[in-house]
N, C-alpha and C positions, 0 to 999 in steps of 0.2 A: 504494500500500500504506500502511495506517495502523497505529497501535499504538505501543507504547513502543519498538519497534526496527524499522528498515528492514533490508532485506537488505544494503545497503551498509555498515551499521553493524556487522553481525555477521560480515562476511567475515574480520575479523581473528582470529576464533576458529579458523580453519583451521590456524593456526600457533601453538599454545599455547606459552607460555613455561615450559619445564620447570623453570626455576630457582625458580618460585613454588609448586611442588608441595609439599604437606605429607606426601606418602606416597612410599614406594619404588615403583619400577616394578612389582615383584611384587604389592604390595598394591593398586595401582591396577588392575592386570590382573584380580586376584581380584574386585574390586568390580564390574568390567564383566562378568565371566563369571557373576556371580550373577544378572544380569538375564535369567533364562530362564523358561520356562513361562508362568505368568500375568503375569510381568513383562516378557515379550518385547515387548509393545506399547510399554511404557515405554522399553525399550531402543531400539526402532525410532524412537520420537519423539526421544529424546535424540541418537541418531546423526544424524538429519536436522537437528536444531538445531546440532549440532557441525559439520556440513558447511557450514551457512550459511543454512538455512531460518529463518524468523522467525515469532514469534507476536505478534499474530494475523496470519494470512496463509495462503496456499496451502501445503499439505503435499505430500509425495511422493504420487504417484498411487496406489500400492499401499496405503499406510497410509490414505489418504483413502477408498479403496474399502472397506477393512475396517471403518472407522468407519461409513460410510454403510450397510453391510450388517448392522451390529450384531455383527460378529464380535469386535470389541473395544469397550472402553468409549469414551465420548465424549472429546473433546480435553480438556475441563475436568477430567474425572476423572483422565486420564493426567497432566495437569499437576500436579494436587493430590497424586497419589501420588509424583511425582518430587520435588516441593518438600518433602514430608514426609520423604522419604528423604535430604534434604540434597544432592540431585544437581542441583537446578535453582534458580537464584537468582530473587529476586522480579522482576528485570527481564527474565526470560525467557531468560537465557543459562545454558549448562551450566557447572557448577562445573569449574574448571580440571583437577584430577586426573581427574575422570570423563570429561571431554572427551578428554583425552590417551589415556586407557585405551581408550575406545570407538573412536577413530580408529586406534589401534595394533592392536586385536584384530580389527576388522572387515576382511573381505577387501578388498584394493585395488580389485578390480573393482566391488565393491558401493559403495565410497566414490566411485569415478569415475562410476558410474551415477547416483548421487544428485547429484553435481556437474553432470553434463550436464543432468539434469532441471532443476536450478536455473538453469543458463545459459539453457535454453529459456524459463523464466519471465522472466528479465531481458530477453531479446531481445524477447519478446512485449510486455512492459510498457514497452520503450524507456526504461528507467531508465539513468542513468550507472553504469557498473560497471567502470571501468578498474582501480581498486584491487583489486576482487574478482578480475578477470581476472589481474592480476599475481600474486596469491596462488595462484590455480589453476595458473598456469604454473610458478611456483617449486615448487609441491607435486607436480609431475609429470604434470598432466593435459594430454594432447594432444587438442586439439579445434580444428577450423578456425575456429569462431566466436570462440574465445578469441584465437587467433592474429590474426584479422582485427581484433578490437577493439584489440589491442595495437599492431598495425601502424598503424591509424588514429590512435591516440593519439601514436605516434612521429612520424607525418607532421605532426601539429599542432604538436609541440614542436620539430621539426627546425630550423627557421630561427631560433628565439628561445631555445631551451634545448637545445643539442645534446647536453649531457651526459645530460640526462634522456632524450632521444630514443635515445641509444645503449643505455641500460638497457632501454627499452621494446622496442627491436628485438631485443635479446638474449633477452628473455623471450618475444617472439613466436616466435623460433626454438625455444625450449623447448616451446612449445605447438604446433609443427608448421608454422610459416611456411616458405615456400620460401627456401632459402639464396641462390640466384642472384637471385631477384626482389627481394630486399631488400638485396643486396650494395652497390649504389651508394649507397643511402640510409644504410646502416650506415657505410660508409666516409666519407660526408659528415659524419655526426654525429661520428665519431672525429676527423676532420681539423679540423673547426671547434672542437672542444674542445681541440685541441693534441696529440692522441695520434697522432703521425705513423706510428709503427710499426704500430699496429693498422690504421690507414687503409690503409697500403701493402699489408699482407698481405691485407686484405679485397678491395681493388681488383684485386690481382694474380689472385685466383681468378676474378674477373669477366671481365677483359679477355682471358684465355686461352680463353674460350669461343668457339665458332664464330660464334654470333650473340648476343652479350651483351645482355640486357635493360637498358633505361634507360642506354644506352651514353653518351649525351652528358653526363649527370650524372657517370658514372664517369670520363670523360675530364677533366672539370672538376676533379674531386677529384685524379686522378693528376697533372694539371698543377700544381695548388697544392702537392702534396706534393713534387714535384721542385723547384719553385721555392724552397720553404722549406729544402730540403736544399742549396741553393746550386748547383743544377744546372739553370739556366734553359734551356739548350739542350735538355735532355731534356724539359722542360716544353713547349717549342715542338714538339718531335718528336711528342709525344703528340697534339697537335692536327693535325699533318700526317698522322699515321697515320689519324685519323678522316676527314680530307678536308674541303676547304672547303665542299662542297655540303651537308654534314651539320652544320655548326657552329651555324647558327641564331642564337639569342640569345647564344651564347658566342663569336661572332666577335670582339667587342672584347677578350675575355680572351685569345684566341689572338693578337691584334695586340700586346698588351702583352708576351707571351712572345716573339713573333717579333722585335719591335723590340729587346727586351732582349738578344737573342743576335746581333743584327746582320743579320737578314733583312728589310730594309726593303721590298723589292718584294713579297714574299709578304704582308706586313701591309697594304700599300696596296691589294692586290687584294681584300681583304676589305671595302673601303669603296667599291665600285663605285656609280655614281649610280643604277643601275636596281634596286638592292636594295629589297625591301619594307620599309616603315617598321616601327620597333620598336613593341612593344605600349606603350600609354600608362600604364605603371606606373612608380612611383618607382625600383624596382630596375632595370628594363630601361633607363630613361633614364639612371640613374647609370652603368651599365656602358657604354652607348653613348658617353656623355660622356667616360668614362675612356679608351676606345680612341681617340676623336678627339683628346683632349687630348695623349696621349702621341705620337700621330702628328704633331700640330702642333708638338711640341717639337723636331722634327727640322728645321724650317724655318730659313731663313737669318735671318728676323725672327720669332722664336717668341712674339710678344706675346700671342697668344690661348691658349697652352698652359696657363698658370697659372690664368686664370679658368675655363676648361673643367674642369680637374681639381678646383678648389675647389668648383665647382657639383656635380660628381659626388660629392665627399666629403660635402657638405652633404646631398645627397639620400640617400646610403647611410646617413648618420647618422639621418636621419628614418625610414628603414624599420625600424631596430632589428634587421635581419637579420644573423645570424652565418653568413656564407657563406665557405667556403674559396676564396681567390683567389690567382693568381700574385703579386699585390701589391695592396694596397688603394689606392683613389684618394687617401686621405689621405697615405699613404707616398709615392706618386708626386708628389703636389702639394708635399709637403715637400721632396722631392729637387729638384724644379724650382725651388722658391724658394731653396734653398741654392745651387744652381748659378747662380742669377740674382743672388746677392749680397744676399738678403733673409732672413737667418737668423731675425730676429724674427718674420716672417710664418710661416716654417716651424715655429717653436716653437708659435705660436698654433694652427696647423692640427693639429698632433699632439696638443696638449693637448685640443682640442675633440673630436677623433675618439676618443681614449682614453677621455674621459669618457662618450661615447655608446656605447662598446663596439663600435666599428666593426670588423667582421671576426671578432668573438668572441674567445675566449681565445687562439686561435692567433695573432691579429694584435697583441695587446696588447704583447708585448715589443718588437716592431719599432718600434711607435709611440713607446714610451718611449725607445728607443735613438736614434731620429732626433731626438727632443726633446733628448736629451743632446748630440747632435752640434751642434744649433742653439745650445744654451747654451755649449758649448765654443768655438764659432766667435766668439761674442760676448764671450768672455773671462769667462764666468760659470762658473768651474770647479766651485764647490761645487754649483751647480744641476745641472751635468752629472753629477756623482757621485750626487746624489740621484735623478736620472732613471735612471741605470744600476741603482741599487738597486731602483727600482720595476720595471724590466724583469725583474730576476731573480726577483721574486716575483709577477709578473703572472698566472701560472698555476702549476699544480702539476707541470709537466713541465720537464725541462731545456731550455735554449735550443737551438733548432734550429741546424744548422750555419751557415746564412746569418746568423742573429742573433748567434751566438757569434763569428763573424768580425767583425761590426760592433762588438761589444763589445770585442774584442781590439784593434781599430784605435783605438777611443776611448781605451782605456787607454794606448796608445802616444802618442796625441795629447796627453793630459793630462800624461803624464810629460815629454814634450818641452817643453810649455809651463811645467812646473814647473822645468825646468832641472836636474833631478836625474838624473845620468848612470846611477847604480845602478838607480834606479827605471825608467829608460828601457830599460836592458838586460834587466831582468826582464820588462817588458811586451813587449819585442820577442821574447823567447823564447816567450812564450805566443802571440803573434800568428803566429809561424812555424808553430806547430803548428796553429792555427786555419785558416791559409790552405791547409793540406794537405787540408782537408775541404770545400773549396768551389772555385768556378771564377770566372773573370772574366765579368762581364756589365755592361750599361750602367748598371744601378742600383747597382753596387758600386764605381763609379769613385772616389768620395770616399774611402772607406777605403783603396783601393789607392794613391791619391795620397798619403795620410798615411804609409803604409808606405814609399812610395818615398822620401820625405824622411827618414824615420827611418833607412832603410837607408843613405842617403848619409851621414847623421850618424855612423852606427856603422861605416862602411866595410864594409857588408854588401850592397852593391848586387847582387852576383851571386845572392843568395838570391831576389830578386824580378824579375830581368831578364826571364825568359821570361814571367812574368805580365804585365809591362809591355808586352812585345812583343804579347801577345794583346790587350791594351787598345788599343794603337795600331791593330792590324788591325781590331778591332771598330769603332772610330770611322771608319776608312777605308771599311769596307763600308757604313756608314750615311751616307757623304758628309761626314764630319767636321762634324757639326752644331755650330754655335758654342756653343749653350747647354750641351751636355754636354762639349764638347772644351776649352773655355776653362779651367775649374778644373783639369783634368788637365794642361794645358800649364803652368799656373802652378805646380803641384806639381813638374813636371819642371824648371822654371826654378830653383826653390829647391833641388832636389836637385843640379842641375848647379853652382850657386853653392857649395853645401857641398862638392861633390867637386872644386871648382876645375877644371871641365872646360868650356872654351869651346866645344869641338866639340859637346858634348851640349846646351849652352845655346842655340846659334844657331837650330836648327830650331824649337824651342818658342817662342823670343822672336819669330821671324818669324811663327809661327802666331798668336800673340797680336796682333801688329800687323795682320795681315790681318783677324782677327775684329773688331778695333776699329771697322771700318766699320759693323758691325751691332749691336755689343754694348757697352753702357756699362761693364759689368764688365770686358770685355777691354781697354777703354781705360784703366781704372784700373790693371789688372794689368800692362799693357804699360809704363805709366809707372813703376810700382814696380820692374819688372824692370830697366828702364834705369837707374833710380836706384841699385839694388843694384850693378849692374856698375860704375857710376861711383864708388860708395863703396869697393868692394873694390879698385878701381884707384887710389884716393887722389886722384881728379880729379873732385870733385863740387861742385856749386853748392848751398849751404845751402838756398836758397829752393826749388830743384827737389826736393830730398830732402823738405823739409817738405810741399810740395804732394802728393808721391807718398804720403807716410806718412798724411797726413790723408785722402787719397783712399781708401786701404785701409780706414780707419776708417769712411768713409761707405758702403762696400759690405759692411759687416758683418765686417770683419777687423781689429779694433782691436789685437789682440796682434801681428799681423804688422806693422801700421803702427808700433807702439811699438818693435818690434824693429829695424825699419829705421832709425828716428830714433836709437835708442840706439847702434847700431853706427856711424852717421855721427858722432854726438857724440864717440865715443871716438877718432875719427880726425880730428876738426876741428883745424885749426892755430890758429885764432883763438878766444880765450876767448868772445867774444860769440856766435860761431857755435855753439860747444859748448853754451853756456847756452840758446840758442834751441832747439836740437835736443833737449836734455834736457827743456825745458819742453813741447815737442811730444810727446815720448814719455810724459811724465807725464799730459798731457791725455788721451792715448789709452788709457793704462793706469794709472788713478788709484791702484791698489793699491800701486804702487811696487815690486813684484817680480814675476817671471815666474810665480810660483805662482798669482797671482790671488787670494790669500787674505790676504796680509799687510797691513801698514800702510805708509804713505808715509814714515814716519819723522818726521812732523810738519812737513814742509817745504812751502812754497808754491812750486809749479812756475813761477809767474810772477814770483817774486822772485829775481833772480840771486844775491843773497847767500845766500838760503835754499837755493838749489840746490847751493851749494858747501859750506855749513856746516850740519851736521845734528845739532848737539849739543843742540837744544832739547828732545829727549826725555829724560825723567828716567831715570837708571840704575835697573835693578832689582836684585835680590838678588845678581846676578852681578857687579855693578860696571860693567856695560857698558850703553850706551844701546841703544835698540831698533835704530837704524841700525847700530851697531857689532856687535850680535848677527847682523844680516843679513850683514855683511861677514865676521864670524868664521866663520859657517857655510860661506861660499864659500871662505874661506882653507883650512878643513879639507878641502874637496873638491879642493884643489889648483889653484884658479883663479889666473890671473895678474891683475895690476892691470887690464889691459884687459878681461879676461873678467868680472871683478867689476863694472867700470863698466858693461859692456854688460848685465849681468844685472839691475842695480838702478838703472840710469839715472843714474849719477854719472860724473864724469870719472876717468880712471886716476890722475891726480894726487891727487884727493880720496880715492880708495881707498887710495893709498899713505899719505896723511896719517892716515887712520883706523887703519891697521895700526901705524904708528909710535906713535900715541897709545895704542893698546891695549897695545903692548909696554912703554911707560913706565908705564902705570897698573897693569899686572899684574906689573911687575918682572922681565920676561923678559930673559935675558942673550943669547940667540941665537934663531934661527928654530925649532930643535927644542924649546927651552924654551917659546917662545911657543905652539907647537902643543899642547904638553902642557897649558899653563895655559888655553888656550882650550877644550880638551876638558873640563877640570875646571870651568871657569866655566859653560859651556853645560850640563854635566851637573848642576851645582848648581841651575841655573835650571829644568831639566826632569828631575827625578829619576826620573819614571816611565819615561823612555826608557832608563834604565840597564839 
């Protein structure tokens, strides 16, 4: 079609903007009704143009017949009369008020008849007409050809723009598309965009049918929704309901869900040697590698798990496909890296996948949260907080229960590392609520481990006891795979140490020792656990503690290593041992405080005199040095000399000297007076906190 307008360009006039009218509805209607008698042909032409016909080009068959038979004037004459009346613009479009009036006054059946006639022309000409079809559907036209065009457009957008696909499928329903035939695709679009509630409602209507169409896609979506809700067992049950013989390309996804909830044998059965090869596409290969990688992670020597999962993540990144999954290969690869003592690698994997949009909007928050966990483990607490913020705004939906639980555990971990008991209590209360909305699975062991430690710290172990029992049973069903079990046992060791419970400590320490035969991480953690026991018993060798602390640093746990060395320094009997351990702590934790954000107070950790004397920092407006401010804050929190020393890696005696010096400098007469003056001094330094 040629001329100054194509049909695609005029489709927008189907929905005129009433705000731009210069007339009242009554005046517009009166103008339209005046087109009678000898003006009826002009009215017929203007109605056709208002519907979407264009000049020059084919006209409605009835109007064309009248022109050909001479019953009405020629097209040029009709156009001239319409233009002279001010109803038709020079570009061939009907003036807004006139268009609105004509469409309102004309019978709906007549308008729809013209629209269907125009659809016939579009189909015959094979022109792109998606936008026109969308306008027709929103305008109330039910036509199978319009529905088919919108369905086809939705299918094209589904894997790369699920939000657009969801809109197109909804419009296809308006045009008469079959609700059940499109249900699985509509649910996939909603789930990939992050709208879990809509996806769940849609898929429920499908799966209750006796013979649901597109059932494999529907099961994939249902499984992804259950997983994101933190109910991976239900995700696995969905695949079990479908049956192994019908899984096809989705078998690796079923394996991820089955392994995650502890059903190893069922997952292994999906990878029989006689299975047909997967299709040679990036997506199929990425899914297959994901299933094999997660199965490999259960081996006694799981060296191949991480490469397989990284390859799967790279391939899925390359596809650009936003597919709802129980978990993305990037998230699984990051978890395996974290469980292997490689948080730097986990952070890189998550950053790359988030940049590529792996998994679509729905997967974005989880990738950012795992990136935050990787940063927290490396003692980069500000980076962790930034990643948490990114997760909160990754899409326009609230965090799903699985991600909300992970965020809550992250907040607990950050508060614990900050050493702020009030902050930890608040984070713990939020985590307690979050854990009520999720369940234990293999891929959530890290946050459960963090909560186990925090619960011991706060004497709240009873709150998590049954969850931890579920975790132990889950690991047992899987054969206690070292990769997944080792960090959980390490968390249990730390919790037992905090709870001063040798009976709780023994089985987990023994498990670490057994795993050390196959796991370098287990070797480091077993040595650290042994060092902790010796430190708390007051019978430790400085060299052994230092080796264990630096070992923790090498497996991506510098904060834990610094904490071990700091505690040992506070209990060292010899000054040279204390200075050596403090130097080790500061090497591992250069910030010089457990918050990971502060300064070291200007000391050189390798200079023994500097380790004990920290007055090199110039006092600020409060009259206190930077180190004294750190000590003052801890004093106001009620810390003892030993606790202050452990927190900022100085000796208890040095902490005592700092406090005595501050008392003299501030002129405090007693402890109560000192506390009041310290509050005033710190308040003067930070008036915005008042």
